[in-house]
Wavefront OBJ file of the C-alpha trace (Angstrom):
o trace
v -0.142 0.220 -0.103
v 1.155 3.668 -0.787
v 2.088 5.894 1.818
v -0.173 8.639 2.458
v 1.000 12.020 0.995
v 3.044 14.593 3.282
v 0.105 16.860 3.184
v -2.632 17.985 5.541
v -3.883 15.262 7.457
v -6.757 14.750 10.088
v -7.153 12.513 13.032
v -9.433 9.505 12.599
v -11.489 8.187 15.545
v -9.024 10.691 17.789
v -9.855 11.638 21.505
v -9.143 15.061 22.703
v -5.835 15.754 24.477
v -5.727 16.102 28.641
v -2.648 17.099 30.223
v -1.854 14.961 32.924
v 1.057 13.605 35.417
v 3.662 11.489 33.649
v 3.223 7.716 34.425
v 6.286 6.121 35.389
v 7.757 3.486 32.938
v 6.630 -0.129 33.339
v 9.687 -2.180 35.196
v 8.592 -5.555 35.959
v 10.406 -8.796 35.278
v 9.448 -10.080 31.947
v 8.367 -13.526 31.802
v 7.207 -15.525 28.830
v 5.085 -17.617 30.885
v 1.918 -15.844 29.912
v 2.300 -15.736 25.883
v 0.481 -18.657 24.254
v 3.640 -19.230 21.833
v 5.870 -19.142 24.602
v 4.318 -21.966 26.514
v 4.098 -24.214 23.178
v 7.803 -23.390 22.685
v 8.547 -24.194 26.352
v 7.284 -27.675 25.939
v 9.696 -28.513 23.020
v 12.126 -31.191 23.717
v 14.786 -28.238 22.745
v 13.795 -26.215 25.204
v 16.542 -26.142 28.048
v 14.850 -25.147 31.183
v 18.078 -24.601 33.248
v 19.161 -22.020 30.760
v 16.181 -20.227 30.981
v 16.365 -20.125 34.822
v 19.957 -18.507 34.109
v 17.977 -15.626 32.223
v 15.207 -15.372 34.509
v 18.263 -14.292 37.134
v 19.771 -11.762 34.437
v 16.717 -10.172 34.021
v 15.485 -10.037 37.655
v 18.728 -8.180 38.076
v 18.457 -5.936 35.283
v 14.939 -5.333 36.487
v 16.304 -4.305 39.768
v 18.540 -1.840 38.699
v 20.655 -1.931 41.717
v 23.043 -4.937 43.528
v 20.952 -7.260 44.883
v 21.645 -10.305 47.537
v 21.193 -13.922 47.065
v 18.242 -14.213 49.045
v 16.356 -11.385 47.450
v 17.490 -12.059 44.042
v 15.951 -15.769 44.838
v 12.599 -13.763 45.280
v 12.878 -11.367 42.552
v 13.486 -14.360 39.927
v 10.962 -17.016 41.400
v 13.687 -19.406 41.851
v 14.799 -21.254 44.609
v 17.982 -20.028 46.688
v 20.346 -22.905 45.806
v 19.408 -22.908 42.544
v 20.122 -19.168 41.769
v 23.563 -19.844 44.307
v 24.809 -21.778 41.614
v 23.461 -19.731 38.705
v 25.240 -16.635 39.921
v 28.592 -18.755 41.021
v 29.031 -19.605 37.128
v 28.189 -16.198 36.192
v 30.496 -14.609 38.444
v 33.157 -17.011 37.373
v 32.601 -16.562 33.707
v 32.826 -12.647 34.075
v 29.012 -11.698 33.545
v 28.114 -10.699 37.462
v 30.292 -8.927 39.654
v 29.819 -9.321 43.585
v 30.724 -6.749 45.974
v 33.369 -8.350 48.558
v 31.924 -7.065 51.885
v 27.976 -6.821 51.050
v 28.096 -9.982 48.773
v 25.633 -8.500 46.609
v 25.470 -9.047 42.721
v 25.301 -6.827 39.732
v 25.545 -7.269 36.041
v 29.182 -6.875 35.046
v 30.493 -4.385 32.222
v 30.745 -7.418 29.942
v 27.034 -7.286 29.338
v 27.617 -3.864 27.339
v 29.510 -5.906 24.832
v 26.152 -7.995 23.767
v 24.428 -4.680 23.571
v 26.964 -3.272 21.441
v 26.858 -5.969 18.797
v 23.033 -5.737 18.779
v 23.299 -1.999 18.068
v 26.211 -2.265 15.502
v 24.971 -5.300 13.257
v 21.542 -3.740 12.981
v 21.213 -2.362 9.237
v 17.855 -0.793 9.589
v 19.418 1.343 12.216
v 22.277 2.089 10.544
v 20.339 3.147 7.666
v 17.757 5.195 9.424
v 20.036 7.122 11.818
v 20.852 10.497 9.653
v 17.157 10.584 9.090
v 16.310 10.187 12.396
v 18.728 12.747 13.384
v 17.516 15.408 10.736
v 13.962 14.665 11.886
v 15.029 15.521 15.598
v 17.029 18.757 14.081
v 13.940 20.080 12.255
v 11.410 19.135 15.051
v 12.983 19.778 18.300
v 11.343 16.830 19.641
v 11.874 13.529 20.760
v 12.238 10.988 17.878
v 12.665 7.186 18.114
v 13.315 4.036 15.942
v 11.590 0.730 17.493
v 11.554 -2.747 16.393
v 9.070 -5.637 17.478
v 10.186 -8.510 19.131
v 7.291 -11.054 20.387
v 4.641 -8.946 21.492
v 6.859 -5.607 22.630
v 8.489 -2.983 20.652
v 12.165 -2.057 21.945
v 13.694 1.300 21.497
v 17.247 0.550 19.092
v 17.674 4.610 18.648
v 16.496 7.632 20.533
v 17.034 11.362 19.768
v 15.912 13.292 22.861
v 13.999 16.359 22.645
v 15.724 19.676 23.720
v 12.344 20.600 25.913
v 11.155 18.718 29.271
v 9.740 15.707 28.531
v 6.552 13.798 30.279
v 8.372 10.099 29.797
v 11.798 9.364 29.550
v 12.778 6.244 28.102
v 16.309 5.130 26.681
v 17.482 2.358 23.997
v 16.762 -0.952 25.331
v 13.507 0.168 26.868
v 10.401 -2.195 26.119
v 6.819 -1.484 25.906
v 3.804 -3.388 24.810
v 3.262 -3.139 21.045
v -0.779 -3.193 21.541
v -0.834 0.245 23.280
v 2.093 2.226 21.578
v 2.123 3.996 18.488
v 5.136 2.127 16.938
v 3.410 -0.917 17.996
v 0.392 -0.566 15.829
v 2.133 0.962 12.893
v 4.180 -2.646 12.697
v 1.269 -4.564 13.535
v -1.321 -2.834 11.060
v 1.003 -3.384 8.302
v 2.115 -7.094 8.846
v -0.104 -10.326 8.032
v -3.747 -9.904 9.794
v -3.510 -13.410 11.301
v 0.131 -12.886 12.754
v -0.863 -9.659 13.982
v -3.945 -11.063 15.667
v -1.840 -13.929 16.820
v 0.652 -11.395 18.775
v -2.526 -9.181 20.293
v -4.091 -12.506 21.690
v -0.639 -13.586 23.208
v 0.101 -10.263 24.698
v -1.213 -9.510 28.252
v -3.021 -6.521 27.533
v -3.751 -4.381 30.641
v -4.437 -0.972 30.626
v -1.327 1.165 31.349
v -3.625 4.279 31.644
v -7.238 5.186 31.769
v -7.389 5.459 28.099
v -5.407 2.358 27.222
v -7.427 0.107 24.571
v -7.129 -3.733 25.762
v -9.884 -5.437 23.912
v -9.395 -7.346 20.768
v -12.701 -5.697 18.868
v -11.279 -2.332 19.510
v -7.603 -3.107 18.846
v -8.492 -4.591 15.276
v -10.403 -1.143 14.614
v -7.239 0.650 15.783
v -5.059 -1.324 13.357
v -7.799 -0.757 10.532
v -7.446 2.937 11.009
v -3.448 2.796 10.990
v -3.600 0.641 7.987
v -5.713 2.891 6.451
v -4.172 6.187 6.979
v -0.517 4.796 6.872
v 0.432 6.227 10.347
v -0.646 5.415 14.140
v -1.638 8.239 16.834
v -0.946 7.304 20.149
v -3.030 9.492 22.547
v -2.094 8.656 26.450
v -2.823 4.960 26.233
v 0.947 3.983 27.294
v 1.725 7.096 29.549
v -0.319 9.896 30.886
v 0.610 13.386 29.141
v 2.321 11.686 26.394
v 1.276 11.617 22.723
v 3.225 9.927 20.253
v 2.960 9.506 16.318
v 4.612 6.656 14.420
v 5.208 5.348 10.901
v 6.254 1.766 9.631
v 9.423 1.138 7.866
v 9.135 -1.503 5.241
v 11.706 -3.601 3.344
v 11.959 -4.529 -0.165
v 9.011 -7.128 -0.018
v 6.826 -4.631 1.604
v 7.084 -6.368 5.081
v 7.082 -4.024 8.278
v 10.863 -4.271 9.925
v 10.638 -1.115 12.534
v 8.594 2.126 13.144
v 9.815 5.601 13.397
v 8.267 7.646 15.934
v 8.070 11.204 17.651
v 6.627 11.367 21.327
v 5.626 14.748 22.952
v 4.058 15.815 25.973
v 0.387 16.851 26.266
v 1.009 20.495 28.141
v 3.084 21.588 25.108
v 1.010 19.913 21.962
v -2.615 19.605 21.215
v -3.724 16.347 18.818
v -4.425 18.765 16.112
v -1.017 20.423 16.211
v 0.605 16.854 16.248
v -1.410 15.813 12.738
v -0.478 18.727 11.238
v 3.129 19.572 12.019
v 4.425 16.714 13.250
v 2.979 13.777 10.795
v 4.282 15.198 7.543
v 7.575 15.494 8.309
v 7.336 11.980 10.231
v 5.838 10.436 7.047
v 8.319 11.914 4.631
v 11.367 10.504 6.963
v 9.803 6.844 6.827
v 9.379 7.426 3.108
v 13.233 8.215 2.448
v 14.317 5.303 4.597
v 12.174 2.767 3.128
v 14.171 3.698 -0.141
v 17.196 2.781 1.533
v 15.823 -0.512 2.987
v 14.938 -1.544 -0.202
v 18.699 -2.072 -1.210
v 19.239 -4.077 1.804
l 1 2 3 4 5 6 7 8 9 10 11 12 13 14 15 16 17 18 19 20 21 22 23 24 25 26 27 28 29 30 31 32 33 34 35 36 37 38 39 40 41 42 43 44 45 46 47 48 49 50 51 52 53 54 55 56 57 58 59 60 61 62 63 64 65 66 67 68 69 70 71 72 73 74 75 76 77 78 79 80 81 82 83 84 85 86 87 88 89 90 91 92 93 94 95 96 97 98 99 100 101 102 103 104 105 106 107 108 109 110 111 112 113 114 115 116 117 118 119 120 121 122 123 124 125 126 127 128 129 130 131 132 133 134 135 136 137 138 139 140 141 142 143 144 145 146 147 148 149 150 151 152 153 154 155 156 157 158 159 160 161 162 163 164 165 166 167 168 169 170 171 172 173 174 175 176 177 178 179 180 181 182 183 184 185 186 187 188 189 190 191 192 193 194 195 196 197 198 199 200 201 202 203 204 205 206 207 208 209 210 211 212 213 214 215 216 217 218 219 220 221 222 223 224 225 226 227 228 229 230 231 232 233 234 235 236 237 238 239 240 241 242 243 244 245 246 247 248 249 250 251 252 253 254 255 256 257 258 259 260 261 262 263 264 265 266 267 268 269 270 271 272 273 274 275 276 277 278 279 280 281 282 283 284 285 286 287 288 289 290 291 292 293 294 295 296
């Protein structure tokens, strides 16, 4: 489907914007037990349960974002203390954890940075999109992001912050549910409808604000709107006080591979202003990146 022109646009199914306090980003430990697809995969004979427990410990430490002792780490990871003791010992010996000699608390080591660097350095979409997002950030003065879909979540892989105060401060590596974010809906709306529906069904669709659409029928209607107009609008469904728009990025075969997003605070922006002033340059940027992605 061809993208809409970068001329005037209008809200479809929009809602009035309300200024509200910023909500704190969700930071609970992610588990895959709640997703139907993940449960099926875990029943496979190829699934290594002991390896999965190792990542439960790592994710618990990552979520805590501070040094954590053995007993608390067992509680946070949902594993027994003896198992966590063996896992932390192994990870410390291999250099992936540091342990304070006085408090005995564990934290992730600098070796983890190597993995993050490699993920970003080998992302071809990020490489091609980077100069375009930087230019969009300079042109608008607002926060510009590149997000990719992983399972039922979107992950930030590139971010240029606003020159102004923002209501939500996220970072590269942050993850949010795809069903209630502009970037997630921009990607879901342009993928195979059966696959998009399967991801929506597998997601834990809990309301993040009083505006969040969580029912399948409502989400399917939202995706139809996004597909028709070529971009997604998120009006405080992920965070109160946050208004964002996103356009999908597609490869040579028309498959969505990422989304470019502009996020602004509602105290400074109204929905009508976002549609008239931010959506046109957003769409032009997405079209320019698409041209480059066709060469990958």
